VEXTI-123490 format. One record per residue (C-alpha): z, y negated, x. Coordinates in Angstrom, 1 decimal. Example, Ala and Ser with C-alpha at 12.3 -4.5 7.8 and 13.67 -1.06 7.14 Angstrom:
2
+--------+--------+--------+
|      w |      v |      u |
+--------+--------+--------+
|    7.8 |    4.5 |   12.3 |
|    7.1 |    1.1 |   13.7 |
+--------+--------+--------+
This chain:
441
+--------+--------+--------+
|      w |      v |      u |
+--------+--------+--------+
|   87.4 | -250.0 |  166.5 |
|   84.9 | -250.1 |  169.2 |
|   83.3 | -246.7 |  168.1 |
|   82.3 | -246.9 |  165.1 |
|   80.9 | -244.3 |  162.6 |
|   77.2 | -243.5 |  161.8 |
|   78.1 | -244.7 |  158.0 |
|   80.1 | -247.9 |  159.6 |
|   77.2 | -248.6 |  161.8 |
|   74.7 | -248.2 |  159.1 |
|   76.9 | -250.6 |  156.7 |
|   76.8 | -253.5 |  159.2 |
|   73.6 | -253.1 |  160.2 |
|   72.1 | -253.6 |  156.5 |
|   74.6 | -256.2 |  156.0 |
|   72.5 | -257.9 |  159.4 |
|   69.2 | -257.4 |  158.6 |
|   70.1 | -259.0 |  154.6 |
|   70.8 | -262.3 |  156.9 |
|   67.2 | -262.2 |  158.6 |
|   64.6 | -264.5 |  157.2 |
|   62.1 | -263.4 |  160.1 |
|   59.0 | -261.6 |  159.8 |
|   60.5 | -258.8 |  161.2 |
|   64.2 | -258.1 |  162.7 |
|   65.7 | -255.6 |  164.7 |
|   69.5 | -254.9 |  165.3 |
|   71.3 | -253.0 |  167.8 |
|   74.9 | -252.4 |  167.9 |
|   76.8 | -250.4 |  170.6 |
|   80.5 | -250.0 |  171.7 |
|   82.5 | -247.8 |  173.8 |
|   86.4 | -246.8 |  174.9 |
|   87.0 | -245.9 |  178.1 |
|   89.6 | -245.4 |  180.7 |
|   89.7 | -244.9 |  184.6 |
|   91.8 | -244.3 |  187.6 |
|   90.8 | -245.6 |  190.6 |
|   92.8 | -244.2 |  193.9 |
|   92.1 | -245.4 |  197.9 |
|   94.4 | -244.4 |  200.8 |
|   96.3 | -241.6 |  198.9 |
|   97.7 | -244.1 |  196.2 |
|   96.2 | -244.7 |  192.5 |
|   95.5 | -248.3 |  192.9 |
|   94.4 | -249.4 |  189.5 |
|   94.5 | -247.7 |  185.6 |
|   92.7 | -249.3 |  183.2 |
|   91.4 | -249.0 |  179.9 |
|   88.1 | -250.9 |  178.3 |
|   87.1 | -251.4 |  174.7 |
|   84.0 | -253.3 |  173.9 |
|   81.6 | -253.7 |  171.3 |
|   77.9 | -255.5 |  171.2 |
|   75.6 | -256.7 |  168.0 |
|   72.0 | -257.9 |  169.7 |
|   69.2 | -258.9 |  167.0 |
|   65.9 | -259.9 |  167.8 |
|   64.0 | -262.1 |  165.2 |
|   60.0 | -261.6 |  165.7 |
|   57.4 | -264.1 |  163.9 |
|   54.3 | -263.1 |  165.0 |
|   53.8 | -262.6 |  168.7 |
|   57.4 | -264.5 |  169.1 |
|   60.8 | -262.8 |  169.7 |
|   64.1 | -264.3 |  170.1 |
|   67.1 | -262.7 |  170.8 |
|   71.2 | -263.1 |  170.4 |
|   74.3 | -261.4 |  171.0 |
|   78.1 | -261.7 |  169.7 |
|   80.8 | -259.5 |  169.8 |
|   82.3 | -260.6 |  166.8 |
|   81.4 | -258.9 |  163.5 |
|   82.8 | -260.8 |  160.7 |
|   80.0 | -262.2 |  158.0 |
|   80.3 | -265.9 |  159.6 |
|   79.5 | -264.8 |  162.9 |
|   76.8 | -262.1 |  162.4 |
|   75.1 | -265.0 |  160.2 |
|   75.3 | -267.5 |  163.0 |
|   74.2 | -264.6 |  165.5 |
|   70.8 | -264.3 |  162.9 |
|   69.9 | -267.5 |  162.9 |
|   70.3 | -268.3 |  166.4 |
|   67.8 | -265.2 |  167.2 |
|   65.5 | -266.8 |  164.7 |
|   65.7 | -270.5 |  166.2 |
|   64.8 | -269.1 |  169.6 |
|   62.0 | -267.0 |  168.3 |
|   60.6 | -270.0 |  166.9 |
|   60.9 | -271.6 |  170.2 |
|   59.7 | -269.0 |  172.5 |
|   56.1 | -268.5 |  173.6 |
|   53.6 | -266.4 |  172.4 |
|   53.9 | -263.1 |  174.1 |
|   50.6 | -261.2 |  174.3 |
|   51.9 | -257.6 |  174.8 |
|   54.6 | -257.5 |  171.7 |
|   54.8 | -255.1 |  169.4 |
|   55.4 | -254.6 |  166.0 |
|   59.0 | -252.7 |  165.5 |
|   58.7 | -249.0 |  165.0 |
|   58.9 | -247.4 |  161.5 |
|   61.1 | -244.7 |  161.1 |
|   60.9 | -242.4 |  163.0 |
|   62.3 | -238.4 |  163.5 |
|   64.7 | -237.7 |  165.9 |
|   66.0 | -234.3 |  167.7 |
|   69.4 | -233.6 |  167.3 |
|   71.5 | -233.2 |  170.9 |
|   75.4 | -232.4 |  171.1 |
|   76.4 | -235.3 |  173.0 |
|   79.8 | -236.0 |  171.6 |
|   82.7 | -233.5 |  172.7 |
|   86.1 | -234.2 |  171.0 |
|   88.1 | -232.4 |  174.4 |
|   86.4 | -235.6 |  176.3 |
|   87.7 | -237.7 |  173.3 |
|   90.8 | -236.8 |  174.0 |
|   91.5 | -237.4 |  177.7 |
|   94.8 | -239.1 |  178.7 |
|   96.1 | -241.4 |  181.2 |
|   98.5 | -238.2 |  182.3 |
|   95.1 | -236.0 |  182.9 |
|   93.4 | -239.0 |  184.6 |
|   96.4 | -239.1 |  186.9 |
|   95.7 | -235.2 |  187.5 |
|   92.7 | -235.7 |  188.8 |
|   93.9 | -238.6 |  191.2 |
|   96.6 | -235.9 |  191.9 |
|   93.9 | -233.3 |  193.5 |
|   92.8 | -235.3 |  195.7 |
|   95.6 | -237.0 |  197.3 |
|   97.7 | -233.8 |  197.5 |
|   95.0 | -231.8 |  198.9 |
|   94.2 | -234.2 |  201.5 |
|   97.9 | -235.4 |  202.3 |
|   98.8 | -231.6 |  203.1 |
|   95.6 | -232.1 |  206.1 |
|   96.4 | -235.4 |  207.2 |
|   93.4 | -236.8 |  205.5 |
|   92.9 | -239.9 |  203.6 |
|   91.4 | -239.3 |  199.9 |
|   89.4 | -242.2 |  197.9 |
|   88.0 | -241.4 |  194.5 |
|   87.5 | -242.7 |  190.7 |
|   87.5 | -241.1 |  187.6 |
|   86.4 | -242.4 |  183.9 |
|   85.9 | -241.3 |  181.3 |
|   84.8 | -242.5 |  177.8 |
|   83.3 | -242.4 |  174.2 |
|   80.3 | -244.1 |  173.4 |
|   78.0 | -245.2 |  170.4 |
|   74.6 | -246.4 |  169.6 |
|   73.1 | -247.7 |  166.2 |
|   69.7 | -249.0 |  165.4 |
|   68.2 | -250.6 |  163.0 |
|   64.9 | -252.9 |  161.9 |
|   63.4 | -254.4 |  158.6 |
|   60.8 | -251.7 |  158.8 |
|   63.0 | -249.1 |  157.8 |
|   63.8 | -247.6 |  161.3 |
|   67.6 | -246.2 |  161.9 |
|   68.9 | -244.7 |  164.6 |
|   72.7 | -243.3 |  165.8 |
|   74.2 | -241.7 |  169.0 |
|   77.5 | -240.8 |  169.2 |
|   78.2 | -239.3 |  172.9 |
|   81.2 | -238.7 |  175.5 |
|   81.1 | -238.3 |  179.2 |
|   82.8 | -238.4 |  182.5 |
|   82.0 | -239.2 |  185.9 |
|   84.1 | -238.4 |  188.9 |
|   83.5 | -239.4 |  192.7 |
|   85.7 | -238.3 |  196.0 |
|   85.4 | -239.2 |  199.3 |
|   88.0 | -238.3 |  202.1 |
|   88.4 | -239.1 |  205.5 |
|   90.1 | -237.5 |  208.5 |
|   92.7 | -239.9 |  209.5 |
|   90.9 | -239.7 |  213.1 |
|   88.1 | -241.6 |  211.7 |
|   85.4 | -239.2 |  212.9 |
|   84.9 | -236.9 |  209.8 |
|   83.9 | -238.1 |  206.2 |
|   83.4 | -235.6 |  203.0 |
|   82.1 | -236.6 |  199.4 |
|   82.2 | -234.6 |  196.3 |
|   80.4 | -236.0 |  192.8 |
|   80.6 | -234.5 |  189.3 |
|   79.7 | -235.8 |  185.8 |
|   79.8 | -234.1 |  182.3 |
|   79.7 | -234.7 |  178.7 |
|   82.3 | -231.9 |  178.0 |
|   85.7 | -232.1 |  180.0 |
|   86.2 | -228.3 |  179.9 |
|   83.6 | -227.7 |  182.3 |
|   85.2 | -229.9 |  184.8 |
|   87.4 | -228.7 |  187.7 |
|   89.0 | -231.7 |  189.4 |
|   91.0 | -229.0 |  191.6 |
|   87.7 | -227.2 |  192.9 |
|   85.8 | -229.8 |  193.4 |
|   88.6 | -231.6 |  195.0 |
|   88.5 | -229.0 |  197.7 |
|   84.7 | -229.6 |  197.9 |
|   85.5 | -233.1 |  199.5 |
|   88.0 | -231.8 |  201.5 |
|   86.7 | -229.1 |  203.1 |
|   83.4 | -231.0 |  203.8 |
|   85.6 | -234.0 |  206.0 |
|   87.7 | -231.2 |  207.7 |
|   84.5 | -229.7 |  208.7 |
|   82.9 | -232.9 |  210.0 |
|   85.3 | -233.8 |  212.2 |
|   84.2 | -234.8 |  215.8 |
|   80.1 | -235.2 |  214.9 |
|   78.1 | -234.6 |  217.7 |
|   74.7 | -236.4 |  218.4 |
|   71.6 | -234.2 |  218.4 |
|   68.0 | -235.6 |  219.1 |
|   66.6 | -237.5 |  216.0 |
|   63.0 | -235.5 |  214.7 |
|   61.2 | -233.4 |  212.0 |
|   64.4 | -230.4 |  211.2 |
|   64.3 | -228.1 |  208.3 |
|   66.7 | -229.8 |  206.0 |
|   68.8 | -228.4 |  203.4 |
|   69.4 | -231.5 |  200.6 |
|   72.3 | -231.0 |  198.3 |
|   71.9 | -232.4 |  194.4 |
|   73.8 | -235.7 |  196.1 |
|   71.0 | -236.3 |  198.6 |
|   68.3 | -235.4 |  195.8 |
|   69.4 | -237.9 |  192.4 |
|   73.2 | -239.5 |  193.0 |
|   73.1 | -243.1 |  192.2 |
|   71.1 | -243.3 |  195.8 |
|   68.7 | -240.3 |  196.1 |
|   65.3 | -239.1 |  196.7 |
|   63.8 | -237.7 |  193.6 |
|   65.5 | -240.9 |  191.5 |
|   63.1 | -242.9 |  193.3 |
|   60.4 | -240.2 |  192.3 |
|   61.2 | -240.5 |  188.2 |
|   61.3 | -244.4 |  188.7 |
|   57.7 | -244.2 |  189.6 |
|   56.2 | -242.1 |  186.9 |
|   55.2 | -245.7 |  185.1 |
|   51.6 | -245.1 |  183.7 |
|   50.6 | -248.8 |  183.6 |
|   51.1 | -249.3 |  187.2 |
|   49.5 | -245.8 |  188.3 |
|   46.3 | -247.5 |  185.6 |
|   46.2 | -251.3 |  187.5 |
|   45.9 | -249.2 |  191.3 |
|   49.8 | -250.2 |  191.8 |
|   51.5 | -246.6 |  192.6 |
|   51.0 | -243.4 |  194.4 |
|   49.8 | -241.8 |  191.6 |
|   46.8 | -244.4 |  191.0 |
|   43.8 | -242.6 |  191.6 |
|   40.5 | -244.0 |  193.3 |
|   38.1 | -245.7 |  191.9 |
|   40.5 | -246.2 |  188.8 |
|   42.6 | -244.4 |  186.6 |
|   45.7 | -241.9 |  187.4 |
|   46.4 | -238.5 |  188.5 |
|   47.0 | -236.8 |  185.7 |
|   45.9 | -233.2 |  186.3 |
|   45.8 | -233.1 |  189.7 |
|   48.4 | -231.1 |  191.8 |
|   50.7 | -233.3 |  193.6 |
|   53.6 | -231.1 |  194.8 |
|   54.4 | -227.6 |  195.8 |
|   52.9 | -225.1 |  192.9 |
|   56.5 | -224.0 |  192.8 |
|   58.4 | -227.0 |  191.3 |
|   58.1 | -227.5 |  187.7 |
|   59.9 | -231.0 |  186.7 |
|   60.6 | -231.8 |  183.2 |
|   63.3 | -233.6 |  180.6 |
|   64.6 | -232.6 |  177.3 |
|   67.3 | -234.5 |  175.7 |
|   68.7 | -231.6 |  173.5 |
|   69.4 | -229.5 |  177.2 |
|   73.0 | -228.0 |  176.7 |
|   73.7 | -228.8 |  180.1 |
|   72.6 | -232.5 |  180.2 |
|   72.5 | -233.6 |  176.2 |
|   71.5 | -236.8 |  175.8 |
|   70.4 | -239.8 |  173.1 |
|   67.3 | -238.6 |  171.9 |
|   66.1 | -242.2 |  171.3 |
|   65.1 | -245.0 |  173.9 |
|   66.2 | -248.8 |  173.5 |
|   63.4 | -249.7 |  171.0 |
|   64.0 | -246.2 |  169.2 |
|   61.0 | -244.6 |  170.2 |
|   61.8 | -241.0 |  170.4 |
|   62.9 | -238.8 |  173.4 |
|   61.0 | -235.7 |  173.5 |
|   60.3 | -232.3 |  175.7 |
|   58.1 | -233.7 |  178.3 |
|   56.4 | -232.1 |  181.2 |
|   56.1 | -234.1 |  183.9 |
|   55.2 | -231.6 |  186.9 |
|   53.9 | -228.0 |  185.8 |
|   53.0 | -225.4 |  188.7 |
|   53.1 | -228.8 |  190.7 |
|   50.5 | -230.5 |  188.7 |
|   51.3 | -234.0 |  187.4 |
|   51.2 | -233.7 |  183.7 |
|   52.2 | -236.7 |  182.3 |
|   53.8 | -240.4 |  182.3 |
|   55.8 | -242.7 |  180.8 |
|   53.8 | -244.5 |  178.5 |
|   55.4 | -247.8 |  177.1 |
|   54.2 | -248.8 |  173.6 |
|   52.4 | -251.9 |  174.6 |
|   49.6 | -249.6 |  177.1 |
|   49.4 | -246.4 |  175.0 |
|   48.2 | -248.5 |  172.1 |
|   45.5 | -250.0 |  175.0 |
|   44.8 | -246.8 |  176.5 |
|   45.3 | -244.9 |  172.8 |
|   47.7 | -242.5 |  173.9 |
|   51.1 | -241.2 |  172.5 |
|   53.3 | -243.3 |  174.0 |
|   55.9 | -241.8 |  176.1 |
|   59.6 | -242.4 |  176.4 |
|   61.3 | -242.7 |  179.9 |
|   63.4 | -239.7 |  180.5 |
|   67.2 | -240.0 |  180.3 |
|   66.8 | -237.1 |  182.7 |
|   65.2 | -234.6 |  184.6 |
|   65.4 | -230.7 |  185.3 |
|   64.4 | -229.0 |  187.8 |
|   64.0 | -224.9 |  187.6 |
|   65.2 | -223.1 |  190.8 |
|   67.0 | -219.8 |  191.7 |
|   69.9 | -218.1 |  191.9 |
|   70.9 | -218.9 |  195.5 |
|   73.4 | -221.1 |  196.5 |
|   74.1 | -223.5 |  199.1 |
|   75.3 | -220.7 |  201.3 |
|   72.8 | -218.4 |  200.7 |
|   70.3 | -221.1 |  201.8 |
|   72.2 | -221.9 |  204.9 |
|   72.4 | -218.0 |  205.7 |
|   68.6 | -217.8 |  205.3 |
|   68.2 | -220.6 |  207.8 |
|   67.6 | -219.9 |  211.3 |
|   67.7 | -223.6 |  212.6 |
|   68.5 | -227.0 |  210.4 |
|   70.4 | -229.5 |  209.2 |
|   72.6 | -229.3 |  206.0 |
|   72.9 | -233.4 |  204.0 |
|   75.5 | -233.6 |  201.7 |
|   74.2 | -237.0 |  200.6 |
|   72.0 | -239.7 |  200.9 |
|   72.6 | -243.6 |  201.0 |
|   71.5 | -247.2 |  201.7 |
|   67.7 | -246.1 |  200.3 |
|   64.6 | -248.3 |  200.5 |
|   61.4 | -248.7 |  200.3 |
|   58.9 | -248.8 |  202.9 |
|   55.7 | -248.4 |  201.2 |
|   55.0 | -248.0 |  197.4 |
|   51.9 | -246.7 |  197.5 |
|   52.9 | -243.6 |  199.4 |
|   56.5 | -243.5 |  198.2 |
|   57.5 | -244.0 |  201.4 |
|   61.2 | -244.5 |  201.6 |
|   64.1 | -245.1 |  204.5 |
|   67.9 | -244.5 |  204.5 |
|   70.8 | -242.7 |  205.8 |
|   72.9 | -239.3 |  206.0 |
|   76.6 | -240.1 |  205.4 |
|   79.4 | -237.7 |  204.0 |
|   78.9 | -234.8 |  205.8 |
|   76.2 | -233.7 |  208.1 |
|   76.0 | -230.4 |  209.9 |
|   73.8 | -228.5 |  211.9 |
|   72.9 | -225.2 |  211.1 |
|   71.5 | -221.7 |  213.9 |
|   70.8 | -218.3 |  213.0 |
|   72.8 | -218.8 |  208.9 |
|   75.6 | -220.6 |  209.6 |
|   77.1 | -224.0 |  210.0 |
|   77.7 | -224.7 |  214.3 |
|   79.2 | -227.7 |  214.4 |
|   79.2 | -231.9 |  212.4 |
|   76.2 | -234.0 |  213.7 |
|   76.2 | -237.7 |  214.2 |
|   74.4 | -239.6 |  211.1 |
|   70.7 | -240.4 |  211.4 |
|   68.5 | -242.5 |  209.7 |
|   65.4 | -240.8 |  207.7 |
|   61.6 | -242.2 |  206.7 |
|   60.4 | -240.2 |  204.3 |
|   58.6 | -239.7 |  201.0 |
|   59.5 | -237.3 |  198.2 |
|   55.9 | -236.4 |  197.5 |
|   55.8 | -234.9 |  201.4 |
|   59.4 | -233.6 |  201.0 |
|   58.2 | -231.7 |  197.7 |
|   54.9 | -230.3 |  199.5 |
|   57.4 | -229.1 |  202.6 |
|   59.3 | -227.4 |  200.1 |
|   60.9 | -223.8 |  201.8 |
|   63.4 | -222.5 |  198.9 |
|   65.0 | -223.6 |  196.0 |
|   68.5 | -222.8 |  194.9 |
|   70.7 | -222.6 |  191.8 |
|   70.1 | -225.9 |  189.4 |
|   73.5 | -227.9 |  189.2 |
|   74.2 | -231.2 |  186.5 |
|   74.6 | -234.2 |  188.7 |
|   74.1 | -238.1 |  187.5 |
|   72.7 | -236.7 |  183.9 |
|   70.1 | -234.4 |  186.1 |
|   69.7 | -230.7 |  186.4 |
|   68.4 | -230.1 |  189.7 |
|   68.7 | -227.2 |  192.2 |
|   69.7 | -228.0 |  196.3 |
|   66.4 | -227.9 |  198.4 |
|   65.6 | -226.1 |  201.8 |
|   62.4 | -228.4 |  203.6 |
|   60.2 | -228.3 |  206.5 |
|   59.4 | -231.2 |  208.4 |
|   61.9 | -233.5 |  207.1 |
|   61.7 | -236.7 |  209.2 |
|   64.9 | -238.4 |  211.1 |
|   63.7 | -241.3 |  213.0 |
|   67.3 | -242.4 |  214.8 |
|   70.8 | -241.9 |  215.3 |
|   73.7 | -243.6 |  213.3 |
|   76.9 | -244.6 |  214.4 |
|   78.3 | -245.0 |  211.1 |
|   80.7 | -242.1 |  209.9 |
+--------+--------+--------+
C-alpha cells in the first residue's frame, strides 16, 4: 500500500528512529497512488497507473549530515538505510549552516483530502478525454490533452519529538486544441483537490472555442499595448507572477542579489512596491486552494501577507538566515492568493477600448534578475480587442516585461480563479511591452 494512514506512517517512522545511533535523526516518508490518461491527435495514447512510496533518512553528527533513501520497508532494509545515512554523515564535510532539527510544532488544519477525488476511476478519466476529443472532432479540429489524479501522503518525524502528517488528493487537466489548417490553437487548464468542482465539458469547450477564434491570425506591430492577462498567463507552469513569488527570498535581498535588495543594505520590507490595489497573501487553509501546512523540514506554513495595499510585508526566511537576522523563519508559500473583483474576463474585454487578450505565456526566461525583467512568448490564443470586442486573432509575439513594472501598470482586476495551486484574478495591464513577432501558432 503506497498511501498510509497517520497511524501506519507513525509506526514506521518510530521504528526507523529506534534504529538510529546518530546525535539527531530525521525521517520523511511519502507515497502516492495516481492514474492518468493522455490523448493526442483525437486518440487516447496512454492510460497509466502509478504507486510509489519512499523513505528518506537524515542522520546528523554535529554539523555533518548524511542522507539515504529506500522504497523497501522491511526491518532489514530500514536498518540498512539508517546505517548508510550515518556512514555518509561521518564522511561529509561540516556544514556551517546546518540547523538543529525542529522540536514538535503546532500546525494549522487544512482539508486537502477529498474522497470524491480518491475514487476517480479509469472510466472517468476516459470520459474526460472523450469530451475534448469529441468536441474537437465535431468542428474538424485536433485535441491533445492530459488528465491526472491521485492521492498522496507525507509524514515527517525526528529524534526531537517532531511529527507531522498530511494526506491530500488532487487532479490536473490540460487541453490544447489545434485547427486542422494549422493556423489556430486554443488552451485550457484546471486543477483541484475536489473533483466535484471540475467541469470537463465546459473546460474542454474553452480550448475548442479559443482554437476556433484563433484561425488565420493577423500580424500587428510590436509595441506597448494594454493587455488582459488570463490566469494561465500569470501563474501556470510558466507565468510572470511565478517568477515574482520565486524571488521573495530574504537572504538574496539582504545580500544585495535581488530586486528586493535595498540600496545601501538590507531589504525593501515596508516599501510600496506595486499598485496599492494589490493584496497578495498565502493561506494553506484556504478552502479553494488547501495545502499541506508544513514544508519539507517541518517548518509550519501560516497565513502570511506578502504585499498589502502594494507594500511589501514579508520575505521568505529559511531557518538559518532567520537565526542570523534574529527573526522568525517564514516558510515558502504553497500558493498565493490575490484579491480581485467580481468582473469576468468578458467584462474586462467590454471595458477595453483597444488592447490584446493573452491566453497564456511560455518559454519565459530571465533577462535581468535585479529588475525581474523577463522575456517570453504568447501562445494558444492571442486576440486583438477594439471598442470592447474581440476583433480577430493576432500572431503571437515576444514580450520583454517585469512583473514589478506590470503590477505598477495595473488598470483593472477580475474575479480570482484557481490555477496551479494559486488563486489569482485576470488582470488588465497598461503599456505591456511586445518586442517582436513570432510565426509559431
